[in-house]
N, C-alpha and C positions, 0 to 999 in steps of 0.2 A: 810752870813749863808743861807743855802738851806731851802726854804719853802717846806716842804714835800707835802703839798696839791697841790700846783701849779706844783711842779715837777711831781707828779703822773698824773696830768691833761695833762701836756705836753707830758709825756711818752705814755699815753693811746692814745691821739690824733695822735701822731707821728707814733706809731706802727700801728694803724688802717689805716693810709695813706700809709705807706711805704711797708706793707706786701701785695704787689700785683705785678704781673709780668710786670713791666714797661720796657722801652727800656734800661735804665741803668742797671737794675737788670739782664736782659737777657744777656747783654754783660759781666757783671762781672761773671755771672754763667758760661758762655762759657769760659772765660779766666781762671777762677779757675780750670775748668775741664782739661784744657790743660797746667796746671802747671805754670801759671804766679804767681809771688810772692804774697802770701796771704796778707802779711802786706801792700803791695802797693795797692792791690785792695780795701782792707777795708779802708785804709787811704784816698784814692781818693773819695770813696763812701761817707764816713762820713764827710770829710772836705768840699766837695762840698755842701752837705746838710746843714752843719753848716753855711757856708757863705751865702747861700740863705735864711736861717731862719733869720740870723742877718740882712740881707738886707731888708727882709720883715718887721721885727720888728722895724728897725731903721727909717722907714718912708715911704717905698714904698707903703705899704698897706694903710696907712693913707692918702697918697697923692691921690691914686686911689679912695679911698672912698669919697674924696672931689670933684672928677671929675667923675660923674656917666657915662658920655658918653665915656670917656677913659676906664673906668673899663669895661663897656659893650663890647667895641671893643676888649679889651684884652681877655675877656672871650670867645667871639665869635671866635676869632683867635685860642685860645687854643682848643676849642671844634672842630674846623675844622681840626686842626693838629692831634688831637687824633683820629678822625674818619679816617683820611688818613692813620695813622699808623695802626689802627685796620684793615682796608681793605687790606693793604699790608700783614699783618700777616695772614689774612684769605686766601688771594691768595696763599701765600706760603704753608699753610696747605692743601688747596684743590689741589695744584699742585703736591703733592706727598711728600713722606718722604724725609727728609734732607739727603744728601749724607755726612754722618758724616766723613767718611774716607777722602774725599776730603776737607772738612772743617778743619779737624784736620791737614792735611798736609799744608793747607794755613795758619792756625793759627800759626803753628810752624815756618813757614818761615818769619813771621812778626818780625821785630826787636822790642826790648823792647820799644824803643822810639815811634815807630808807634803804638804799642798797647796802650801805655800810652796816646798818643795824641787822639786816637779814644775814649778812656774812658773819657778823659777831655771834648771832644766835646759833647758826649752824656750826660754828667753830667750837663753842663752848657747851652746847647742849646736844652734841652728836655722840651717841654711845660708841660708835666705831672709834672715834678719836680718843675717848677715854680708855677704851680697852687697849688700844695700841700704845698710847703714851703713858698713861698712869699704871695700868696693870702689867703690860708686857715690858716696855722700855724701863719704866720705873722700878719694877721688880728686879730685872736683870742688873740694872745699874746700882741698885741698893745692895746687891750681894758682892759687889766689887770692893777692893780695898779703897779706903777714903782717898788715897793719893791718886787713884785712877778714875774716880767718879766724875770729876769735872771734865776730864778729857773724853770720857764716854758720852756724857751729856752733850758736849760740844760737837762730837761726831754725829750724834743723832739730829741735832739742830741743823747742822750743815747739810744732812741728807734732806731735811725738810725744805731748806733753802734751794738746794739743787732741783728738787722735784717741782716746786712751785715756779721757779724761773723757767724751767722747761715747759711746764704746763701753759703759763701765760704767753711765753714766746711762740710756742707751737700754735696756740689759738689765734694769735695775731697774723702769723704767716700763712696759716691754712684756713683763713676765714671762709673762703668760698666753699671749701669742702665741709667745714663744720656747720654751715648754715643749710646744708642739705637735710631735708626732713628725715630721710632714711638713716643718715648718720646718727641722729638723735635716737632713733628707734633702736639701732644697734647698741648705742651707749646705754640705753635703758636696760636692754637685755644683759649687758655686761655687769651693770650695777646689781641687777637682780641675782644673777649667778654668783657674783662675788659675795654679796651680803649673806645669801643662804649658805654658801660654802663656809664662810667664816663662822656663821652661827652653828653649823654642824660640827666644826672643829672644836668650838668652845664646849658644846654639849657633850661631845665624845670625851673630852677631858674631865667632865664632871661625873660621867657615869662609871 
């Protein structure tokens, strides 16, 4: 039976973490614009989050909490990776507007398998996703009573589903706006600011 209170807690925390332009979100947005199957994009986005949430709540976060040195190393690594990603996004934004026509042509030449592979890679080897799902959601969920953990996890997963449905639907309905080169430049700046701000927050907690 679903515990409404812990479900709402998981949903609120998950939505707060997921609604930001991370690497996976940008890739799903791009693939949605260029007509990759919506159900496939949403499924990969949500299932990857669900697996990482389960992994975190199943013990990874608890294990890290018992090894402060390992946890600190993981957080420092994540912060460095986020800064690197943010700087690359800033470089692309400063370098000029994205050549959307060239990108669209390249995206359409990719096979479905290659597109899916790229999405899986950015879903499971994305430090932001690991920090959000394993370290944050997993740690919070692991501290709850066992009777409420499943409801909390379900709430977080539903937040992921809500976000990716909105992302894919929005990309399809606003395709003309999203294929404007300046839109991508703004998005790159948003990614840069978000990644560096998240890294700063992690580092502040470590100091």
